[in-house]
C-alpha positions in Angstrom: 237.1 128.5 59.5 240.5 127.4 57.3 241.2 124.2 58.9 237.3 123.1 57.5 237.5 125.1 53.8 240.6 122.8 54.1 239.0 119.1 55.2 235.9 120.0 52.8 238.0 120.3 50.1 239.0 117.2 51.3 236.0 115.5 51.5 235.2 117.0 47.8 237.8 115.3 46.0 237.3 111.6 48.3 234.0 112.0 47.4 234.2 112.6 43.4 237.3 110.1 43.6 234.3 107.6 45.0 231.6 108.7 42.8 235.1 108.0 39.5 235.7 104.6 41.0 231.7 103.9 41.0 231.2 104.7 38.0 233.3 102.9 36.7 231.5 99.7 38.6 228.7 100.7 37.2 229.7 100.5 33.5 231.6 96.6 34.1 228.8 95.8 35.3 226.7 96.8 32.3 229.5 95.4 30.3 229.1 91.8 32.0 225.0 92.2 31.7 226.0 92.5 27.9 227.7 90.2 28.4 226.0 87.8 29.7 222.2 87.8 27.2 225.0 87.9 24.4 226.5 84.3 26.0 222.9 83.2 26.3 222.1 84.1 22.9 224.7 82.0 21.3 223.6 79.3 23.7 220.5 78.7 22.8 221.8 79.8 19.6 223.5 76.7 19.2 221.1 74.5 21.5 218.9 75.3 17.6 220.6 74.2 15.0 221.9 70.5 17.5 218.5 69.6 17.6 218.2 71.0 13.8 220.4 68.7 13.0 220.0 66.1 15.1 216.9 65.9 13.5 217.8 66.0 9.9 219.8 63.3 10.3 216.9 61.3 11.7 215.3 62.1 8.8 217.5 60.5 6.6 218.2 57.8 7.8 214.7 57.8 8.1 214.9 57.7 3.7 218.5 56.0 3.6 217.1 53.1 5.6 220.5 53.6 7.5 220.4 51.9 11.4 223.3 53.1 13.8 224.3 51.3 15.8 227.4 51.0 17.9 230.8 49.6 16.3 232.3 46.8 17.7 234.6 47.8 19.0 234.1 51.9 19.7 231.1 50.4 22.0 232.8 52.6 25.0 233.6 55.4 23.1 229.8 55.9 22.2 231.3 56.4 18.7 228.1 54.4 15.5 229.0 53.0 12.9 226.2 52.3 9.3 225.2 48.9 8.6 222.1 47.9 7.0 222.2 51.4 4.5 219.8 51.0 1.5 220.8 51.9 -1.8 224.4 54.3 0.0 
């Protein structure tokens, strides 16, 4: 009888410890999901701003008649030189 009570008590302690561990895991998963959502929103915002800036640059180039062309020494690097700018 006493042995079974001791075993029950020991099992209860193990179950409580397992429950604490499971709760911690759930909290970590919840925080990770929240962080992933925030990161996805941040990335979407950055992409949106990037798109808006590119549109503004294109419009500015149209208004000033500037056309970017690859520079002679920087063609491989992808850098651009601005040539034929009317009023700039």
